[in-house]
N, C-alpha and C positions, 0 to 999 in steps of 0.2 A: 562334252557335257554328259553323255551317256555313261562314260566311265565313272564320273563323280557321283551320278545318281545311283549306279550300281554299288559304288563304295559306300554310299549312305545306307543302302539296304543291308550291306554287311555290318555296318556300324550299328544299325538298329537291332539286328539279330544278336550281335555281340553284347550290347548294353543290356538287353533283356535277359540273355543267358547268364551274364555276370550277376545281374540283380537277383535272379532266382537262386544262384549259387550262394550269394551272401545271405539271403533270407533263410535258406536251408541251414546254413551254418550258425546263424544267429539263434535259430530255434534249437539246434542240436547242442551247442556248448553250454556248460554250466558256469563258465567264467563270466561274471557280469561285465567286465571290461571288454572281453572278446565279443560278447553279445552286443554291447553298445557300438563297438567299432564296426562289426559286420552290418548292423542295422543302419548305421550312418552311411556307410559306403553304398548299401542297397538303395537308400533314399537318393543319394547323389546320382547313382546310375539311372534311376527312374527319371530324374530331372533331365539328364543327358538324353535319354530315350525320347522324352516328350519334345525337347527342343529339336532334335534330329528329325522326328516324325513331322513336326510342323514345317521344318525347312524342306524336307523331301516333298511333301504335298504341294507346297507353294512353288517350289522349283520345277516340279513336274508340270504344273499348270502353266507357269509363266515362261518356261524354257530358258530361264536365266536366274541368276542369284536374286532372291527377292529383296525388295527395298524396304518392306514394312515389317519383317519378322523380328521379334525381340530376341536378340542373339546373346544376351547375357545369361550366364548361369552362375549360381551361387558358388563361392569358393568352398573348398573342402574344409571340414572341421575335424578331420580324423586325428591330426596331431594334437589337438586340444584334448581329445578323448584319451590319447596315450599319456599325456601329461597328468591328467586326472587319475589314470591308472596307477601312476607312480605314487601319488599321495595315498592311495588305498592298498598298495601292493602287499603289505604284510597281512591284510585282512582278506585278500582274495583267494579263492581256491586256485590251485595251480592248473594251468592249461594241460590238456592231455595230448597224446600223440595225434589224435584226429584234429585237434586245434592247430597243431604245428603243420600238419599236412594241408589243412585248409588255407592257412596263411601262406604257405609256399605255393600252392596252386594260384591263390589270389595275386601273389607277386608276379607270376608269369602272365596272368590276365592283364594286369596293369602295365607291365613292361611292353607287352604286345600292343595294348591300346595306345600308349604314348607314341610308339613308333608309327602305328597306323595313322593317327591323327597328324603327326608331324609330316608324314608323306603327303597326306591330303593338303596340308598347308603349303608344302613346298611345290606341289604340282599346280597351284593356282596362281593367278595374277591379281584378282580382285582384292583390294585391301581389306574389305569387310569380311570376305570369305577367309582370307589368310588369318585375320585376327580371331575369328571364331574357331577355326581348327587349331590355332595356336593355343587358345584358352583351353580347349578340350585336352590337347596334348599335355599342357602344363598341369591340369588337374589330375590326369591319369598318372603323370610322373609324381605328383605329390602323394597320391594313393600308394604308389610303388614305394616311395621313401618311407612313408608311415608304416607300411606293412613290413618293410625290411627292419624298421625299428622294433616292431612287435616280435618279429622272428628273433632278433638279438635278445630282446627281453626274455623270451621263452627259453632260449638255448644257453645264454650266458648272462644271467642277471647281474653278476658282479661287474663285468665289463660294461654292460649297458648303463648301470648306475654311475660308474666311473666316468664314462663318456658324457653322460647327461649332467652330472654334477661338476664336471671340468675341474676336479680336484687334482692337484699335483701330488706325486708320491714323495716330494721333498718336504712336505709339511707346510708349504707356503700357502 
């Protein structure tokens, strides 16, 4: 149990550090879509932090997985922001090198987060505990996929549009 409480403390630190990173980059970028994406992920990381903090406090007091904690978190809406970005793409200012660097750093954060929560999930036997950490792993993975999408859009817009539009080169 102490191991998982320690892991929760690591998760709390990571979620807050990531939130601060996303807020900093939302304030820095001049690209409205990038700003919206970073703000959304920051908001989702804050929600994760709050659920993990509540869990950690109850778990510490009860010395077991709490029965009464609300363990749902909202699903991510980052992919919707990216889709909206496409509709406005011709009107948006281009991202700069700092935006790309931030997206790539965020990709690493989210990949590591997904692996971290999946390990917590795999190390426990309580079905509620498994489900909670699985949900967090899935959301971090969705952030990862959305950020990879953003990276492709920034580095190779033509390929990104072709993949998203699913158009064939044969004219069909």
